[in-house]
Backbone bond lengths (Angstrom), bond angles and torsions (degrees), N, CA, C in turn:
res aa  C-N    CA-C-N  psi(-1)  N-CA   C-N-CA  omega(-1)  CA-C   N-CA-C  phi
1 M - - - 1.433 - - 1.531 108.35 -
2 S 1.325 116.35 136.09 1.454 119.23 -178.54 1.525 110.99 -88.84
3 T 1.308 114.30 154.34 1.457 121.63 -179.74 1.519 108.84 -103.02
4 I 1.319 116.51 138.09 1.451 120.82 177.28 1.527 108.33 -88.32
5 I 1.335 115.33 126.39 1.462 121.49 -179.64 1.522 107.45 -109.61
6 P 1.323 118.35 132.08 1.465 120.42 178.20 1.526 111.26 -57.96
7 Q 1.334 116.36 145.78 1.463 121.31 -177.93 1.521 111.99 -58.38
8 S 1.327 117.48 -36.40 1.464 119.57 -179.72 1.533 111.12 -63.88
9 E 1.319 116.72 -34.91 1.471 120.32 178.14 1.533 109.97 -68.78
10 L 1.330 116.91 -38.29 1.463 120.18 177.47 1.530 110.57 -63.42
11 T 1.320 116.20 -38.39 1.462 120.22 178.90 1.526 110.64 -65.93
12 R 1.322 117.20 -41.18 1.473 120.59 177.38 1.529 110.33 -63.37
13 K 1.326 116.57 -42.12 1.468 119.73 179.09 1.523 110.87 -65.53
14 A 1.321 116.66 -37.67 1.462 120.58 178.19 1.524 110.66 -64.38
15 L 1.323 116.81 -41.49 1.464 120.44 178.26 1.535 110.85 -63.74
16 A 1.316 116.65 -41.74 1.469 120.28 177.60 1.530 110.35 -64.21
17 Y 1.331 116.56 -39.82 1.467 121.24 178.49 1.531 110.30 -61.85
18 I 1.341 116.26 -45.90 1.461 120.36 -179.33 1.526 110.36 -62.99
19 A 1.325 117.29 -43.95 1.466 120.85 179.36 1.531 110.72 -60.63
20 E 1.317 116.41 -42.32 1.466 120.71 179.09 1.524 110.95 -65.20
21 Q 1.325 116.58 -43.96 1.458 120.56 -178.76 1.523 112.44 -67.71
22 R 1.331 117.25 -31.03 1.469 120.05 177.24 1.515 110.79 -64.98
23 V 1.323 117.27 -31.57 1.464 121.39 177.77 1.535 110.16 -77.23
24 L 1.325 116.21 -44.42 1.458 120.65 -176.76 1.526 112.85 -74.49
25 N 1.323 116.96 -33.88 1.471 121.87 -176.37 1.526 110.05 -131.14
26 P 1.316 118.06 72.71 1.464 120.06 -176.41 1.530 113.94 -64.08
27 H 1.326 117.20 -17.83 1.466 120.50 -179.92 1.525 112.88 -77.88
28 K 1.333 118.15 -17.32 1.465 121.19 -179.23 1.518 110.29 -75.20
29 S 1.316 115.81 140.47 1.462 119.59 179.21 1.532 110.27 -77.21
30 V 1.319 115.26 155.81 1.460 120.82 178.74 1.527 109.35 -62.66
31 A 1.328 117.44 -36.34 1.467 120.76 179.45 1.532 110.64 -60.85
32 N 1.325 117.20 -43.51 1.466 120.27 178.27 1.522 111.12 -65.04
33 L 1.324 116.60 -41.50 1.460 120.16 179.17 1.524 111.04 -65.10
34 L 1.337 117.07 -37.66 1.466 120.01 177.32 1.525 110.85 -65.05
35 D 1.333 116.81 -41.15 1.469 120.33 177.59 1.525 110.87 -61.85
36 E 1.335 116.14 -45.86 1.465 120.21 179.48 1.527 111.21 -61.60
37 A 1.333 116.20 -45.89 1.462 120.05 -179.58 1.520 111.05 -65.06
38 G 1.333 116.84 -38.26 1.458 120.47 178.43 1.517 112.11 -60.51
39 M 1.326 116.10 -42.12 1.467 119.71 178.63 1.529 111.13 -72.95
40 R 1.307 116.62 -43.62 1.463 121.18 -176.12 1.527 112.27 -64.36
41 F 1.345 116.21 -39.31 1.468 119.98 -175.13 1.528 112.95 -108.33
42 N 1.339 116.92 10.89 1.455 122.63 175.48 1.533 111.39 53.74
43 L 1.326 115.71 51.11 1.459 121.10 -178.44 1.522 110.81 -81.85
44 T 1.316 115.66 149.92 1.458 120.61 174.63 1.526 108.08 -78.80
45 P 1.330 117.11 162.42 1.466 118.75 176.05 1.531 112.58 -58.51
46 L 1.328 117.38 -34.42 1.464 119.93 177.80 1.526 111.38 -66.34
47 D 1.334 117.34 -40.31 1.467 120.89 177.62 1.520 110.61 -63.52
48 T 1.325 116.04 -42.10 1.456 120.41 179.76 1.524 110.75 -64.53
49 A 1.330 116.88 -41.53 1.462 120.79 178.36 1.531 110.78 -64.39
50 A 1.324 117.04 -39.63 1.469 120.54 178.67 1.527 110.54 -64.35
51 L 1.327 117.05 -41.83 1.464 120.28 177.54 1.529 110.64 -63.55
52 E 1.317 116.13 -39.93 1.462 120.04 179.48 1.525 110.72 -62.41
53 R 1.339 117.22 -43.88 1.463 120.29 177.53 1.523 111.01 -63.06
54 L 1.316 116.32 -40.81 1.458 120.47 179.73 1.528 111.27 -63.19
55 L 1.317 116.73 -40.68 1.457 120.28 -179.01 1.527 111.89 -72.46
56 Q 1.324 117.67 -28.38 1.458 120.77 178.19 1.515 111.77 -79.07
57 N 1.335 116.66 -32.06 1.463 122.13 -178.13 1.522 109.48 -125.09
58 P 1.331 118.02 84.28 1.468 119.92 -178.34 1.529 111.75 -61.55
59 P 1.322 117.85 157.32 1.464 122.00 -179.61 1.530 111.48 -55.09
60 A 1.334 115.66 144.05 1.464 121.14 -177.88 1.518 112.99 -78.18
61 D 1.339 117.56 -12.40 1.467 119.76 -175.98 1.522 113.46 -80.15
62 G 1.339 116.62 3.22 1.458 119.49 176.14 1.519 114.14 91.41
63 S 1.327 118.28 -5.99 1.457 119.49 178.28 1.519 109.09 -74.93
64 S 1.305 116.42 147.69 1.454 120.55 -178.10 1.507 110.11 -95.75
65 V 1.331 115.45 156.93 1.467 122.04 179.75 1.492 109.43 -90.98
């Protein structure tokens, strides 16, 4: 039986996946990583766009993504 995961949790997992992949594969473009994360975590286009904005404009408080 499959478990239903809230969309916000999938988005957090996708962000963690992208951050990990940026360290492991620095040659991969952010666009490719967003596509992979979108497919892997079944993100909506709006979720993917939000992640893209977040990655382009990191938080101003100094915390890293």
